[in-house]
Each structure stands twice: as C-alpha cells, then as structure tokens.
C-alpha positions in Angstrom: 4.0 -5.3 36.7 1.0 -5.5 39.2 -2.5 -5.9 38.2 -3.3 -2.4 39.3 -0.6 -1.0 37.1 -1.7 -3.0 34.1 -5.2 -1.8 34.5 -4.1 2.0 34.4 -5.5 4.0 31.7 -2.1 4.7 30.0 -1.3 0.8 29.7 -4.8 0.1 28.3 -4.5 2.8 25.8 -1.1 1.6 24.7 -2.3 -2.0 24.4 -5.6 -0.9 22.7 -3.6 1.3 20.0 -1.2 -1.7 19.4 -3.9 -4.3 18.9 -5.7 -1.8 16.6 -2.7 -1.4 14.3 -1.5 -5.1 14.5 -5.1 -6.4 13.4 -5.5 -3.7 10.6 -2.1 -4.8 9.0 -3.1 -8.5 9.8 -6.5 -8.1 7.7 -5.2 -6.1 5.2 -2.4 -8.8 4.4 -4.3 -11.9 4.9 -7.8 -11.2 3.4 -6.5 -10.0 -0.1 -4.2 -13.1 -0.1 -7.2 -15.4 0.1 -9.7 -13.5 -1.7 -8.2 -12.7 -5.3 -10.3 -9.6 -6.2 -9.7 -7.7 -2.8 -6.2 -7.5 -3.6 -7.0 -4.6 -6.0 -8.8 -2.8 -3.2 -6.6 -3.0 -0.5 -7.1 0.6 0.6 -10.9 -0.3 0.9 -10.0 -2.4 4.0 -7.8 0.3 5.2 -10.9 2.7 4.8 -12.9 0.1 6.7 -10.5 0.1 9.5 -10.7 3.9 9.9 -14.5 3.7 9.9 -14.3 0.9 12.3 -12.2 2.8 14.9 -14.6 5.9 14.5 -17.5 3.7 15.3 -15.9 2.1 18.1 -15.3 5.5 19.8 -18.9 6.3 19.3 -20.0 3.0 20.8 -17.7 3.5 23.6 -19.6 6.6 24.7 -22.5 4.5 25.9 -20.5 1.0 26.5 -23.8 -0.5 28.2 -25.3 -1.0 24.9 -22.5 -3.3 23.9 -22.5 -6.0 26.9 -20.2 -8.3 24.8 -17.6 -7.3 22.5 -18.1 -8.5 18.8 -14.4 -8.6 17.9 -13.5 -12.1 18.7 -16.8 -13.8 17.4 -16.7 -11.7 14.2 -13.1 -12.3 13.5 -13.8 -16.0 13.8 -16.8 -15.5 11.5 -14.6 -14.0 9.0 -12.0 -16.6 9.1 -14.4 -19.3 8.6 -15.8 -17.2 5.7 -12.6 -16.9 3.9 -10.8 -20.2 4.6 -13.9 -22.5 4.7 -16.5 -21.1 2.3 -13.6 -20.2 0.0 -15.0 -16.9 -1.0 -14.4 -16.6 -4.9 -15.7 -13.7 -7.0 -16.7 -14.4 -10.3 -14.5 -12.9 -13.0 -15.9 -12.7 -16.5 -12.5 -13.7 -18.0 -9.3 -14.9 -16.4 -7.3 -11.9 -17.6 -9.3 -9.2 -15.4 -6.9 -10.1 -12.4 -4.1 -8.7 -14.6 -5.7 -5.3 -15.9 -8.5 -4.7 -13.5 -8.0 -1.0 -13.5 -9.2 -0.7 -17.2 -12.0 -3.6 -17.1 -15.6 -3.1 -16.5 -16.5 -6.9 -16.1 -16.2 -6.9 -12.4 -18.9 -4.4 -12.0 -21.4 -6.8 -10.3 -18.8 -8.6 -8.3 -18.3 -6.1 -5.6 -20.9 -7.7 -3.4 -18.6 -10.0 -1.5 -16.1 -7.0 -1.1 -18.7 -5.0 0.4 -19.4 -7.8 2.9 -15.8 -8.0 3.7 -15.6 -4.4 4.2 -18.6 -4.2 6.7 -17.1 -7.3 8.5 -13.7 -5.6 8.8 -15.5 -2.4 10.2 -17.4 -4.1 12.8 -14.4 -5.9 14.0 -12.2 -2.9 14.1 -15.3 -1.1 15.9 -15.4 -3.9 18.7 -11.8 -3.6 19.3 -11.7 0.2 19.6 -14.7 0.4 22.0 -12.4 1.2 25.0 -10.4 3.9 22.9 -13.0 6.9 23.2 -13.2 6.6 27.2 -9.3 6.3 27.3 -8.7 9.3 25.1 -10.8 11.4 27.5 -9.3 10.1 30.6 -6.2 12.0 30.5 -4.7 15.2 28.8 -5.4 15.2 25.1 -1.7 15.4 24.0 -0.6 12.7 26.5 -3.3 10.3 25.3 -2.5 11.0 21.7 1.1 10.3 22.3 0.3 6.8 24.0 -2.0 6.2 21.1 0.8 6.8 18.5 3.3 4.8 20.7 1.0 1.7 20.6 0.5 2.3 16.7 4.2 2.2 16.2 4.6 -0.9 18.3 1.7 -2.5 16.1 3.6 -1.6 13.0 7.0 -2.9 14.3 5.5 -6.2 15.3 4.0 -6.8 12.2 7.0 -5.9 10.2 9.1 -8.1 12.3 6.6 -11.2 11.5 6.8 -10.1 7.7 10.5 -10.0 7.6 10.8 -13.4 9.3 8.1 -14.8 6.6 5.9 -16.1 9.3 2.7 -17.9 8.2 -0.8 -16.3 9.3 -1.0 -19.0 12.4 1.9 -16.9 14.0 0.2 -13.8 13.2 -3.0 -14.9 14.9 -0.9 -16.3 17.8 0.5 -13.0 18.4 -2.7 -11.4 18.2 -4.1 -13.8 20.9 -1.2 -12.6 23.2 -1.9 -9.0 22.5 -5.8 -9.4 23.1 -5.1 -11.6 26.4 -2.9 -8.7 27.7 -5.6 -6.2 26.8 -8.3 -8.2 28.5 -6.4 -8.4 31.7 -5.9 -4.8 31.5 -9.7 -4.0 30.7 -10.4 -6.3 33.6 -13.5 -7.4 31.8 -13.7 -11.0 32.5 -16.7 -12.0 30.4 -15.6 -10.0 27.4 -12.2 -11.4 27.6 -13.2 -15.0 28.0 -15.3 -14.7 24.8 -12.6 -13.2 22.9 -10.0 -15.8 24.2 -12.3 -18.6 23.2 -12.8 -16.9 19.7 -9.2 -16.3 19.1 -8.3 -19.9 20.1 -10.8 -21.0 17.3 -9.2 -18.6 14.8 -5.7 -19.9 15.5 -7.2 -23.6 15.2 -9.0 -22.7 11.9 -6.3 -20.8 10.4 -3.7 -23.6 11.2 -5.6 -26.3 9.7 -6.2 -24.4 6.5 -2.5 -23.9 5.8 -1.3 -25.9 3.1 2.1 -28.0 3.5 3.9 -26.4 0.3 3.0 -22.8 1.3 5.3 -20.0 1.9 4.4 -16.4 3.0 6.9 -13.8 1.7 6.7 -10.2 2.7 4.2 -9.8 -0.4 2.5 -13.0 -1.1 1.1 -16.2 -0.1 3.2 -18.4 -2.5 1.9 -22.1 -3.2 4.2 -24.6 -5.0 2.7 -27.4 -7.2 3.6 -29.7 -9.9 1.8 -29.6 -13.3 3.0 -31.8 -16.0 6.1 -32.7 -14.6 7.1 -28.9 -14.1 7.3 -27.1 -10.7 5.1 -24.2 -10.6 4.2 -21.3 -8.3 0.9 -19.7 -7.5 0.9 -16.4 -5.5 -2.4 -15.4 -3.8 -4.2 -18.1 -5.6 -3.1 -16.7 -9.1 -0.9 -18.7 -11.5 2.5 -16.8 -11.5 5.7 -18.7 -12.6 7.0 -22.1 -13.8 10.4 -23.3 -13.3 11.0 -24.5 -16.6 14.3 -26.3 -17.6 16.3 -24.1 -20.4 16.6 -27.5 -22.4 12.8 -28.5 -22.3 9.9 -26.8 -24.0 9.5 -23.2 -23.5 7.2 -20.5 -24.0 8.3 -18.8 -27.4 8.9 -15.3 -25.9 11.5 -16.6 -23.6 14.1 -17.2 -26.5 12.8 -14.3 -28.6 15.9 -12.2 -28.4 18.1 -14.9 -29.1 16.3 -15.9 -32.3 16.3 -12.2 -33.4 20.4 -12.3 -33.1 21.3 -16.0 -33.5 25.0 -15.3 -33.7 25.6 -13.0 -30.7 26.2 -13.7 -27.2 25.9 -11.1 -24.3 28.8 -10.7 -22.0 26.9 -8.7 -19.1 23.2 -9.2 -18.6 20.7 -7.7 -16.4 17.5 -9.6 -15.6 14.7 -7.5 -13.8 12.2 -9.9 -12.4 14.6 -12.9 -12.3 12.0 -14.8 -10.2 12.4 -18.5 -9.8 15.4 -18.6 -12.3 14.1 -19.5 -15.8 15.2 -16.7 -17.6 18.5 -17.0 -15.8 18.7 -20.4 -16.9 18.0 -19.5 -20.5 20.8 -16.6 -20.5 23.2 -19.0 -19.2 22.5 -21.6 -21.9 22.9 -18.8 -24.5 26.5 -18.1 -23.3 25.8 -15.1 -20.9 29.2 -13.9 -19.3 27.6 -12.6 -16.0 24.2 -12.1 -15.1 22.7 -9.7 -12.4 19.4 -11.4 -11.5 17.2 -9.0 -9.6 14.1 -10.3 -7.9 12.0 -8.2 -5.4 10.6 -11.1 -3.4 13.2 -12.9 -1.7 10.9 -16.2 -1.0 10.5 -16.5 -4.8 14.2 -16.4 -5.4 14.7 -18.7 -2.6 12.6 -21.2 -4.4 14.3 -20.9 -7.6 17.5 -21.5 -5.6 16.3 -24.6 -3.9 14.0 -26.2 -6.7 14.9 -25.1 -10.2 16.0 -28.3 -12.2 18.9 -26.3 -13.8 20.3 -24.8 -10.4 21.0 -21.6 -12.2 21.4 -19.5 -9.1 24.3 -21.8 -8.1 26.3 -20.8 -11.0 29.4 -18.5 -10.3 28.4 -16.2 -13.2 25.1 -15.3 -11.6 24.8 -12.6 -8.8 21.6 -12.8 -6.9 20.0 -9.5 -5.8 16.9 -9.0 -3.9 15.6 -5.4 -4.5 13.2 -3.3 -6.3 14.2 -3.0 -10.1 14.0 0.5 -10.5 15.9 1.1 -7.3 18.7 -1.2 -8.6 19.0 0.7 -12.0 19.3 3.8 -10.0 22.3 2.7 -7.8 24.2 0.4 -9.9 27.2 1.7 -12.2 27.4 -1.2 -14.5 26.6 -1.1 -18.1 24.9 -3.9 -19.8 24.8 -5.7 -23.2 21.1 -7.0 -22.6 18.6 -6.1 -20.1 15.6 -8.3 -19.8 12.3 -7.2 -18.2 11.2 -10.8 -17.5 7.2 -11.0 -16.9 7.5 -8.8 -13.9 3.8 -8.7 -12.9 3.0 -8.3 -9.2 -0.8 -9.1 -9.7 -1.7 -7.1 -6.7 -1.4 -3.6 -4.9 1.6 -3.4 -2.8 0.1 -1.0 -0.3 -3.1 0.3 1.3 -2.9 3.6 -0.3 -1.6 5.2 -3.5 -3.0 2.4 -5.7 0.8 1.4 -6.4 1.8 -2.0 -7.6 5.3 -3.6 -7.2 6.3 -2.7 -11.0 4.5 0.8 -11.1 7.7 2.7 -11.3 9.4 0.1 -13.4 7.2 0.7 -16.6 7.4 4.6 -16.9 9.2 6.5 -19.4 11.8 7.7 -17.2 12.6 4.1 -16.1 13.1 3.2 -19.5 15.5 6.3 -19.8 17.2 4.9 -16.7 17.7 1.5 -18.9 19.0 3.2 -21.6 21.7 4.9 -19.6 22.8 1.4 -18.4 22.9 0.0 -21.8 26.4 -0.6 -23.8 26.5 1.0 -27.1 25.4 -1.9 -28.9 23.1 -3.2 -26.3 19.5 -4.2 -26.0 16.5 -4.1 -24.0 13.7 -6.7 -24.2 10.5 -6.8 -22.7 7.8 -9.7 -22.8 4.8 -10.5 -21.0 1.2 -11.8 -21.3 -0.1 -8.2 -22.1 -3.6 -9.5 -22.9 -4.9 -6.0 -24.2 -3.6 -4.9 -27.7 -3.2 -1.4 -26.5 -0.7 -2.3 -23.8 2.4 -3.3 -25.8 1.4 -0.2 -27.9 1.6 1.8 -24.8 4.9 0.5 -23.8 6.3 0.6 -27.5 5.5 4.5 -27.2 7.4 5.0 -24.0 10.2 3.1 -25.4 10.3 5.1 -28.5 10.3 8.3 -26.2 13.1 7.1 -24.2 15.3 5.6 -26.9 14.6 7.8 -29.9 13.4 5.0 -32.2 10.2 2.5 -32.3 10.7 -0.7 -30.8 10.5 -4.1 -32.9 7.9 -6.6 -31.7 7.1 -10.2 -32.1 3.7 -11.4 -31.2 2.8 -14.7 -29.7 -0.6 -16.5 -29.2 -3.7 -15.5 -31.0 -6.3 -12.9 -30.2 -5.8 -10.0 -27.7 -6.8 -12.2 -24.7 -3.5 -14.3 -25.2 -1.1 -11.7 -26.8 2.5 -12.2 -25.5 4.9 -9.7 -27.0 8.6 -8.9 -26.9 8.7 -5.0 -27.6 12.6 -4.5 -28.0 14.8 -1.6 -28.7 18.3 -1.7 -30.1 21.0 0.5 -31.4 19.8 -0.4 -34.8 17.9 2.9 -35.3 14.7 1.1 -35.9 16.1 -1.3 -38.5 14.9 -5.0 -38.5 17.1 -7.7 -36.5 19.2 -10.3 -38.7 17.1 -13.2 -37.7 13.3 -14.4 -37.2 10.2 -12.2 -37.9 8.9 -8.9 -36.6 5.2 -8.3 -36.3 3.8 -4.8 -36.7 2.4 -3.0 -33.6 -1.4 -3.2 -33.1 -3.0 -0.4 -35.3 -4.4 1.7 -32.5 -3.8 5.1 -31.2 -1.1 5.2 -28.7 -2.2 5.3 -25.2 -1.0 7.8 -22.6 2.3 7.2 -21.4 3.1 6.1 -17.9 5.4 8.7 -16.0 6.7 8.8 -12.5 3.9 11.2 -11.7 1.3 9.0 -13.2 2.8 5.5 -12.9 -0.3 3.4 -14.2 0.7 1.0 -16.8 -2.5 -0.9 -16.8 -4.8 2.3 -17.5 -5.1 3.2 -21.3 -5.9 6.8 -20.3 -6.5 8.7 -17.1 -9.7 7.7 -15.8 -11.5 5.9 -12.8 -13.5 2.7 -13.7 -17.0 2.8 -13.0 -17.1 0.2 -10.5 -14.4 1.6 -8.4 -16.7 4.9 -8.5 -19.6 2.7 -7.4 -17.8 1.0 -4.6 -16.3 4.1 -3.4 -19.6 5.8 -3.2 -21.0 2.8 -1.5 -18.5 3.1 1.2 -18.9 6.7 2.0 -22.7 6.5 2.1 -22.4 3.5 4.4 -19.8 5.5 6.7 -22.3 8.4 6.7 -25.3 5.9 7.6 -23.3 4.0 10.3 -21.6 7.0 11.9 -25.0 9.0 12.0 -26.9 5.6 13.6 -24.0 5.2 16.1 -24.1 8.8 17.2 -27.9 8.6 17.9 -27.6 5.4 19.7 -24.8 6.4 21.9 -26.7 9.7 22.6 -24.2 11.9 20.9 -25.6 14.8 18.8 -24.1 14.6 15.2 -23.4 18.3 15.7 -20.6 17.4 18.1 -18.7 16.0 15.0 -15.8 18.3 14.1 -15.7 19.7 10.7 -12.2 21.0 11.5 -10.9 17.7 12.4 -12.9 16.0 9.8 -11.0 18.2 7.1 -7.7 17.4 8.8 -8.3 13.8 8.4 -9.1 14.0 4.7 -5.9 16.3 4.2 -3.6 14.0 6.0 -4.5 10.7 4.3 -3.9 12.5 0.9 -0.7 14.0 2.2 0.4 10.4 3.6 -0.3 8.8 0.1 1.8 11.4 -1.8 4.8 10.8 0.7 4.4 7.1 0.2 4.4 7.5 -3.6 7.5 9.6 -3.5 9.6 7.3 -1.2 8.6 4.3 -3.5 9.9 6.2 -6.4 13.1 7.2 -4.6 13.8 3.9 -2.8 11.7 1.2 -4.2 8.2 -0.1 -4.1 8.8 -2.6 -1.4 7.0 -3.8 1.8 9.7 -2.6 3.9 9.8 1.1 2.4 6.0 1.1 3.0 6.7 0.0 6.7 9.5 2.7 7.1 7.5 5.4 5.8 4.5 4.7 8.0 6.7 4.5 11.0 8.4 7.6 10.1 5.2 9.4 9.7 4.1 8.2 13.1 7.5 9.5 14.5 7.2 12.9 13.1 3.6 12.8 14.9 5.5 12.2 18.2 7.9 15.0 17.5 5.1 17.4 16.9 3.4 16.3 20.2 6.4 16.9 22.0 6.9 20.4 20.4 3.2 21.4 21.2 3.6 20.1 25.0 6.8 22.1 25.3 5.7 25.2 23.3 2.5 27.0 24.1 1.8 28.7 20.5 -0.5 31.7 20.9 -1.9 31.2 17.3 -1.6 28.5 14.9 -0.7 31.1 11.9 3.0 30.3 11.9 2.2 26.4 11.8 0.0 26.8 8.8 2.3 29.3 7.1 5.2 26.6 7.6 2.9 24.0 6.2 1.9 25.9 3.1 5.5 26.9 2.6 6.8 23.3 2.9 3.9 22.1 0.5 4.8 24.9 -2.2 8.6 23.7 -1.9 7.7 19.9 -2.6 5.4 21.1 -5.3 8.4 23.1 -7.0 10.9 20.3 -6.8 10.3 17.3 -8.8 11.1 13.9 -7.1 13.3 13.1 -10.0 15.4 16.1 -8.8 16.1 14.1 -5.9 17.5 11.2 -7.7 21.1 11.9 -6.7 24.0 9.9 -5.2 25.1 9.0 -2.7 22.1 7.2 -1.4 22.4 8.7 2.1 22.6 12.1 0.6 19.4 11.2 -1.2 17.5 9.9 1.8 18.3 12.9 4.0 16.9 15.4 1.2 14.0 13.2 0.3 13.1 12.9 3.9 13.3 16.5 4.7 11.3 17.3 1.4 8.6 14.6 1.9 8.3 14.8 5.4 8.3 18.5 6.1 4.7 18.8 5.1 3.7 15.9 7.3 5.6 17.2 10.2 3.7 20.8 9.8 0.6 18.7 9.5 1.1 17.2 12.7 1.9 20.4 14.4 -1.4 21.7 13.1 -3.4 18.7 14.2 -1.7 18.4 17.8 -2.1 22.2 18.2 -5.8 21.7 17.8 -6.0 18.4 19.7 -4.3 19.8 22.6 -7.1 21.8 23.9 -10.0 19.9 22.7 -12.6 19.1 25.4 -13.9 16.1 23.6 -10.8 14.2 22.5 -12.7 11.1 21.4 -15.1 13.0 19.1 -12.2 15.0 17.6 -10.4 11.6 17.0 -13.6 10.2 15.7 -14.1 13.1 13.3 -10.5 12.8 12.0 -10.6 9.1 11.4 -14.0 9.5 9.4 -12.1 12.1 7.4 -9.5 9.6 6.7 -12.0 7.3 5.3 -13.2 10.2 2.8 -9.5 10.9 2.1 -9.0 7.1 0.9 -11.8 7.8 -1.6 -10.5 11.1 -2.7 -6.9 9.8 -3.3 -8.3 7.8 -6.4 -8.1 11.4 -8.2 -4.5 10.5 -8.7 -5.5 8.0 -11.3 -6.4 11.0 -13.4 -4.3 13.9 -12.2 -1.2 12.0 -11.0 0.2 12.2 -7.7 1.7 15.8 -7.8 -1.8 17.3 -8.0 -2.7 15.6 -4.7 -0.6 18.3 -3.1 -2.7 21.1 -4.6 -5.8 19.3 -3.1 -3.9 18.9 0.3 -3.2 22.8 0.3 -6.9 23.5 -0.4 -8.0 21.1 2.4 -5.8 22.8 4.9 -6.6 26.1 4.1 -10.2 25.2 4.5 -9.1 23.5 8.0 -7.5 26.9 8.9 -10.7 28.8 7.9 -12.9 26.5 10.0 -10.7 27.0 13.0 -10.4 30.6 12.7 -13.1 32.3 10.4 -16.1 30.2 10.1 -16.5 29.8 14.0 -20.2 28.6 13.5 -19.3 25.7 11.5 -16.1 24.9 13.5 -15.2 22.9 16.5 -16.3 24.6 19.4 -14.0 23.1 21.9 -10.6 23.7 20.2 -9.2 26.4 22.9 -9.1 26.0 26.6 -9.7 28.8 28.8 -6.8 30.9 30.1 -6.3 31.4 33.6 -8.3 34.4 33.8 -11.3 32.9 32.0 -10.6 34.6 28.9 -9.9 32.9 25.6 -6.6 33.5 23.6 -5.3 33.0 20.2 -6.9 33.1 16.7 -8.4 29.6 17.2 -10.5 30.8 20.1 -13.9 29.3 19.8 -17.0 29.0 22.0 -17.7 26.2 24.3 -19.8 23.4 23.0 -23.5 23.7 23.8 
C-alpha cells in the first residue's frame, strides 16, 4: 500500500471507525475492572462514548480550533488516574457492591463516576474529530458502510483478545498499532507524534501496574493471593472465592444439605457456579457418583484445576463444563439427585446495556422450573449465598415455592441482615422438615416481587430505579446537552442543523438493541461471547440494509416502516420462552429471525434516510446523541421489564416517521435529494436546509 493510498478517505474512515470501537470496548472493560463502583454503571461509559463521538464530529467541522488532538494525552492521564491514584469510591458498607441496585448509600459517591464519564467523553471526542469530514467526503451510504466495516473490525479484534485472556497491556499495544496506522493515514505528523508518545507512556504505565498473579478472563480481572494459608481469588478487586480443602474448616452453608440428610448420598450432582472447585470437592467427599461442574468463567475454573489443594477437577467422576448455567439446564437431558447453586455472584454487569448480570436469568421463576424439570423424583435443589438483605432469601423462597409447589426450608448462618447466609431448599418432602439438623423460619417480611425472564432483576425488591441512578442519568443528559450546544457554537454550526428525525432514530435503535441483547442472553446464555456475537450480527444487518438501499431506490419509506412495525408486533406477540425449543440450531434460526427482523427493518429505515442526507456528519451526530438518551431511557426496564421496551420502540419509530413525513417544519431538511428534473419525490421529501 502506497502512502497516497493509505491517506485515501476510505482507508482513513475505516481506520477511524476501527479505533473508535476498539477504544470504546477497551475503556468499558478496563475502567470497571479497576474502579469497583463503575462496574455497576458500564452503560454510562457506553453513553459517554456515543456522546464523545458526537462531540468529535462537531469539533471536526472546524479542525483549526483543535491544533492538537486531546486523545493521547487524556488517555495517558486517565491511565495514571486509575492505576496510580487508585481511584476508590467510598461505600457506606462493604455489602453495597452486592446489592447496589437497591441500596441508597452511594448517592454521594458518583462524583468520581462523573469525572471518568467526562474524561471518556473527551477521549472519544478527540479520536472522532476526523470522522465528520470523512463522512462528508463521499456518498453517505458508502461512508456509512465503511464506518460499519471498521466498527466490526474493532469488535472482532477485541473479541479475539478477550478469548485469548490477554492482559490490558496487550490491548493498549494493539491500540498503539491502530493509532500509528491512523496517524500515517491522516498525515498529521504533529498530532501523531504526540499521540504516539502518549500511547508509549500508557503501555509503560499499564505494564508496570500489572500484578504478577493476575489473570484477565473474558469477564474479570482475577487476582490470586493467600490468606491464612488458604488460596483465594479477587475479581475486579472484590473478594470472590476461596479454595477451601474439603477436610479443613468450612463455612457452614457448604455442608448444610449433607447435615439435613446425613444418611443420604447423591448419585448424580449438578453444581452451577462450580468456580474454583470447593463445592465439587465437598460433593466428592460426601460420595457423589458423578458431578457436572458448570462454571461460566474459564479462567476461574482453570485456577481450580491448577491450584485447588484437593484437585477435584482431576477426579474421573467430574465433568468440567464452561457454560452459562441457564443455557446448560436448557440443553442437558440429564436428571439429577442434587442441584447446587453455589454462590453464583457475578459482582458486576456483564454488558454495557440491558443492566444484565451474569446470573440474571439464572434466578428467575422460569429458571427454577427448568431445575425442577431436571430433578429426579426424590431430588433436591439447594441455594446458598451471602444474601445480605433479609428480603432476598424471602424473594428466592417465593420463587421456589411458585416453581415447586411447596415452600423451601431454610437455615440461616451468621447474625444480622448484613451477614445473612441462607440455604433455601426445596425437596420432594412436600414442605416437611428434613430428618437432620435444624430449620429456621424465613424472615417475617412481605414477599418481594419475583424475578422473571422478562424482569430478571434478583437484587431489586420491587420494580424501581434507585434515586442515585436517576440523578446520575439526569446529570449525563444535561451534560450532553451543554457540551453539544457549546461544541455546536464553537464550530460555527447552528443547533437547528441537528436532526430531530435522526435523534429519535438513535433513541429507538439503542432500546431495540438492548431488547435484542436481553432476548439472546436468555436464549443462549449471558456470556461475553453471546454479547459480542449479538453486536456483530447487528452491524452485519446494518451492512445488509445499506446494500439493499444502494441497490433499490425506494420511492417512499412507507413499506419499510410497515415492515418495522409488523416485525415489532410479531416479536411482542411471541414470548422468548416460546422459542426455547430443540435442537439448538433451529432455536438459533428462529430466535435470530424474530430478534433481528426489527433490527433489520430499523436499519433499512435509517439507511433510507441517511442515503440522501446532505450533511452526513450532522445526521450521524444527531443519531449518536439520541443513543445517549436511549441509554438513559433503557432504565425503564427496571420497572416495566424488557418486553415493554418494544412498545416504547414502536412509539419512537412512529414519531420518527411523522418527523420525516408530516411535521416537516421540525424534521430534517436534507433527507431527500433532488431528482434529475429538480423536483422532490417520495413522502420523505423535505425542503433544503436554510
């Protein structure tokens, strides 16, 4: 490739999009791993990325105002802040990290979150400065397709790095390579030199801050250490597991099931959340005939294989399975004498949208029905954890009663709600007491609302949005409005050039993407790979929509909108649980068709409007700002569940249609291009911008 070719707008646009997606994923993964609190607000970083790209497009309209890109220096400042200053947010109690969704003690602690959001925004803006002119340098759909191809490349690169368990120093080295290629392509020697020097500092700082006993799985930063002679694991700075020997001193709840039934052995055992192997070791000690040990994190299981003192995973009676627990329950045909939910806490959100945790779909009424279907006639299921809130075992107990038809028995360990550890259990005893040990009454409080596949929020007592979430969301939306307004003025752009039509499309599509992710997580597992494949598939559907709009000149968007509303209606009519069919390949085809049909038609609608826009950069920026607002609106799922998001999406797309066809004085004035005769055609025809 010659230097001239490398500097072509197409290459520069592709590399810019690749770098933007790669940096976005890197920051969303790396910052929460080092700042505990941010792990519960990952979507805030996603919103910051969207806002930053929108700002960068505005800044790019007058690049003379930015003689030096802030990307490299600010990224170095962020790395120094996180690694050297050791940003830590005060928590009123250590238990807030487990039930943050219902706690109110963190209200005063989102200042650091706001700082990190602002820095992330400016970093992404500095990287996105060339994007606006590049979008305007070629036909809109060609520019959009190159942007999507670059985004897919960025996702693919980071997915490969995650699959290989690479540490962050490798991520930043890859980023340095991408940035170097982008600097050469842009031909901006001064900017690229400063960026290169800053990235070299970033790689050095990140490399020096890496601990020797640290592993980066696709989910966590994992640190191993020894405490009181026992090997233990921290994930993202939170104490997570200990590799207890089965013959040593143990927490009482590990062996509660065996105290309840002292003379019984279990031939077939399923352990969900097998982790580093302690529960497996105890079950083997108690005479289990065969154990299916299911753990979602391959690195944590590998630590158990290598370091657990009892070597339980080497036992021929144990089958190691790396998979989402709910997905395994759905595909297995085995029936078990004992099913153990072994402290399956994820301690973090698994994705940047949908507010899903790794265990979200494992603790729903429907999930417990799946467990019931895989129990032998006299089988038992036991759950234990540090529940920390008295209403939480009560909530799980109510869900178990609904699924099994009788209330669970319970044994409480520790004193006080802050240290409660319980073993809710249901057996074929019809609610009768077991032959051994004691049973405690459930906490005497009203039963909270059960978690369901549509409302999978175990750690919410009732449908609600915590006050500090609302405050944080409002802060981001106000900040976005102020920054966009100021950036527009400084770049000489009238705020009237922002497109209400593309703004609403951005809000709607973010919500549609959230609903699709939740649906696929339910059907195929709440895993990092499912997340990556969903986003990759969404971008692939964008490319297909672009191709169709390039090959087919629709005279009107009416059929596209009708297809969109029809697919949304069909998705609303069919519950995701109706797609839980076998074989898996048929489930995938049907689920993909149902989940991605609205996504596909939504992309047809967007690319139709984007095809003839005269200001591609402003349309794109408006769409990204809409996505920021969509990231805030998605929190209504905490109240309504995910199904209702489709109703909101339908209303938003109806509004977008009206903006493009009826309310022309509010809509974009540059959607339709003049025909060869100079007349306007199609129902989306609008006057030229003033």
